[in-house]
Backbone as JSON, one array per atom type, in Angstrom:
{
  "sequence": "MDGLVLREHIEVGQRVEQVVISAELDGELRQVAEVGAVGYQHFAQVGPLTTSHLEVSVTRSRGPVALDTCLIREGGTRTE",
  "N": [[9.88, 4.75, 20.68], [6.6, 4.31, 21.79], [3.97, 3.93, 20.83], [1.3, 4.27, 18.34], [-0.78, 6.42, 17.03], [-3.76, 6.16, 15.13], [-5.75, 7.86, 12.72], [-8.83, 7.87, 11.09], [-10.4, 9.51, 8.11], [-13.44, 9.88, 8.73], [-15.17, 11.28, 7.45], [-16.23, 10.44, 4.98], [-17.3, 7.96, 5.45], [-16.65, 4.9, 7.54], [-13.91, 3.02, 6.53], [-11.54, 1.58, 6.73], [-10.38, -1.73, 7.39], [-8.51, -3.27, 8.24], [-5.06, -2.94, 9.51], [-1.61, -3.18, 9.0], [1.26, -2.72, 10.84], [4.65, -2.19, 10.49], [8.06, -2.37, 11.6], [11.47, -1.26, 11.16], [13.86, -3.29, 12.3], [16.94, -4.34, 13.58], [18.0, -4.41, 11.06], [16.03, -5.41, 9.59], [12.71, -5.65, 8.45], [10.05, -5.84, 10.34], [6.82, -7.0, 11.37], [5.01, -5.21, 13.89], [2.73, -4.85, 14.9], [-0.78, -5.36, 14.52], [-4.24, -4.06, 13.5], [-7.5, -3.92, 13.73], [-10.49, -2.57, 12.53], [-10.24, 1.04, 12.01], [-11.71, 3.62, 12.4], [-12.7, 6.65, 14.03], [-10.45, 7.14, 15.67], [-7.68, 5.23, 16.76], [-5.6, 3.78, 18.99], [-2.4, 2.24, 18.59], [-0.39, -0.04, 20.23], [2.83, -0.28, 20.1], [5.47, -0.59, 21.13], [7.77, -0.42, 23.83], [10.2, 0.81, 21.45], [12.92, 1.41, 19.15], [13.54, 2.77, 16.02], [14.33, 3.55, 12.78], [12.84, 3.52, 10.51], [9.46, 3.26, 9.76], [6.46, 1.48, 8.84], [3.15, 1.62, 7.66], [0.66, -0.13, 6.71], [-2.49, -0.37, 5.0], [-4.39, -3.16, 4.87], [-6.66, -4.32, 4.31], [-9.57, -2.79, 3.14], [-12.75, -0.84, 2.6], [-12.81, 0.5, 0.09], [-11.25, 3.37, -1.16], [-8.89, 5.25, 1.16], [-8.05, 7.52, 3.75], [-5.63, 8.34, 5.97], [-4.47, 9.71, 9.14], [-1.6, 9.83, 10.85], [-0.02, 9.63, 14.15], [2.86, 9.51, 16.24], [3.64, 8.11, 19.47], [5.94, 9.05, 22.0], [8.11, 7.66, 24.32], [6.95, 8.55, 27.56], [4.85, 9.99, 26.63], [4.83, 11.93, 24.95], [3.81, 13.38, 21.8], [4.23, 13.1, 18.34], [3.41, 14.54, 15.5]],
  "CA": [[8.51, 4.95, 20.37], [5.72, 3.43, 22.41], [2.59, 3.76, 20.26], [0.94, 4.99, 17.1], [-2.25, 6.77, 16.83], [-4.2, 6.17, 13.57], [-6.99, 8.55, 12.46], [-9.37, 7.77, 9.76], [-11.18, 10.56, 7.83], [-14.7, 9.2, 8.66], [-16.52, 12.05, 6.9], [-16.78, 9.71, 3.82], [-17.48, 6.76, 6.07], [-15.51, 4.12, 8.16], [-13.51, 2.08, 5.41], [-10.45, 0.69, 6.91], [-10.97, -2.85, 8.03], [-7.02, -3.97, 8.76], [-3.7, -2.2, 9.22], [-0.32, -3.65, 9.41], [2.25, -1.77, 11.12], [5.85, -2.84, 10.62], [9.19, -1.37, 11.96], [12.88, -1.97, 10.82], [14.46, -3.84, 13.57], [18.05, -4.94, 13.39], [18.14, -4.32, 9.62], [15.04, -6.2, 8.98], [11.37, -4.87, 8.33], [9.19, -6.97, 10.99], [5.54, -6.55, 11.77], [5.08, -5.05, 15.11], [1.3, -4.75, 15.57], [-1.95, -5.55, 13.56], [-5.06, -3.42, 14.04], [-8.58, -3.91, 12.86], [-11.05, -1.22, 12.29], [-9.62, 2.37, 12.87], [-12.64, 4.61, 12.91], [-12.3, 7.92, 14.27], [-9.16, 7.03, 16.18], [-7.35, 4.14, 17.33], [-4.08, 3.44, 19.66], [-1.8, 0.88, 18.54], [0.69, -0.22, 20.89], [3.86, -1.14, 19.25], [6.87, -0.58, 21.66], [8.86, 0.46, 23.35], [11.14, 0.43, 20.52], [13.76, 2.34, 18.35], [13.52, 2.37, 14.6], [14.54, 4.71, 11.82], [11.94, 3.1, 9.55], [8.11, 2.57, 10.15], [5.62, 1.36, 7.68], [1.86, 1.47, 7.94], [0.05, -0.65, 5.38], [-3.68, -0.84, 5.13], [-4.36, -4.52, 4.24], [-8.02, -4.67, 3.88], [-10.58, -1.64, 3.35], [-13.99, -0.99, 1.85], [-12.64, 1.46, -0.82], [-10.03, 4.52, -0.89], [-8.86, 5.51, 2.42], [-7.01, 8.52, 4.1], [-5.18, 8.09, 7.32], [-3.37, 10.41, 9.7], [-0.88, 9.15, 11.88], [0.72, 10.45, 15.25], [3.82, 8.65, 16.98], [3.71, 8.42, 20.75], [7.11, 8.59, 22.35], [8.13, 7.53, 25.88], [6.56, 9.65, 28.41], [3.36, 10.53, 26.25], [5.14, 13.0, 23.85], [3.09, 13.1, 20.44], [5.01, 13.76, 17.09], [2.37, 14.28, 14.15]],
  "C": [[7.84, 3.96, 20.99], [4.52, 3.02, 21.55], [2.52, 4.55, 18.86], [-0.67, 5.19, 17.01], [-2.71, 6.97, 15.33], [-5.59, 6.75, 13.62], [-7.53, 8.38, 11.21], [-10.31, 9.0, 9.41], [-12.48, 9.93, 7.5], [-15.67, 10.08, 7.99], [-17.07, 11.27, 5.71], [-17.12, 8.38, 4.25], [-16.26, 6.08, 6.43], [-15.13, 3.09, 6.95], [-12.45, 1.22, 5.73], [-10.92, -0.54, 7.55], [-9.5, -3.47, 8.67], [-5.89, -3.06, 8.48], [-2.76, -3.09, 9.78], [0.8, -2.79, 9.82], [3.73, -2.57, 11.36], [7.2, -1.7, 10.81], [10.57, -1.98, 11.46], [13.68, -2.29, 12.34], [15.8, -4.8, 13.29], [18.28, -5.36, 11.97], [17.0, -4.91, 8.9], [13.64, -5.65, 9.14], [10.44, -6.18, 9.23], [7.83, -6.37, 11.49], [5.67, -6.4, 13.37], [3.62, -4.76, 15.79], [0.32, -4.91, 14.12], [-3.11, -4.9, 14.12], [-6.36, -3.8, 13.16], [-9.22, -2.6, 12.4], [-10.51, -0.09, 13.02], [-10.74, 2.98, 13.27], [-12.14, 5.8, 13.17], [-10.69, 8.18, 14.7], [-8.94, 5.9, 16.94], [-5.99, 4.05, 17.73], [-3.64, 2.26, 19.39], [-0.44, 0.88, 19.32], [1.96, -0.98, 20.27], [5.17, -1.15, 20.04], [6.77, -0.66, 23.33], [9.81, -0.13, 22.26], [11.81, 1.57, 19.85], [13.82, 1.87, 16.93], [13.67, 3.79, 13.83], [13.62, 4.5, 10.49], [10.51, 2.36, 9.99], [7.14, 2.62, 8.82], [4.22, 1.15, 8.22], [1.02, 1.1, 6.66], [-1.55, -0.99, 5.66], [-4.04, -2.07, 4.06], [-5.69, -4.91, 3.71], [-9.04, -3.26, 4.1], [-11.9, -1.92, 2.34], [-13.74, 0.28, 1.01], [-11.25, 2.45, -0.5], [-10.1, 4.94, 0.5], [-7.86, 6.71, 2.71], [-6.85, 8.3, 5.75], [-4.31, 9.27, 7.9], [-2.81, 9.61, 10.69], [-0.05, 9.99, 13.08], [1.53, 9.41, 16.07], [3.6, 8.96, 18.47], [5.13, 8.08, 21.42], [6.97, 8.21, 23.85], [7.71, 8.67, 26.69], [5.18, 10.26, 27.85], [3.66, 11.57, 25.21], [4.55, 12.54, 22.46], [4.13, 13.76, 19.37], [3.86, 13.28, 15.78], [3.05, 14.56, 12.96]]
}
């Protein structure tokens, strides 16, 4: 995996202020990226890396949030 696209449902306003992305690497959950405001769409570079577990945590927001995610694999292949 090379990256992760985050999309916020901004119809109700931009609310996400910070996101932490973690991946299981060598049996341990490790932070691989930190993102500020997401807005309509934000690309987070996290790799290249191979993992079986990925965690996206909204660590700061201005209220309830809804996010969509899309993995970007090597070569630009998207997995929604």
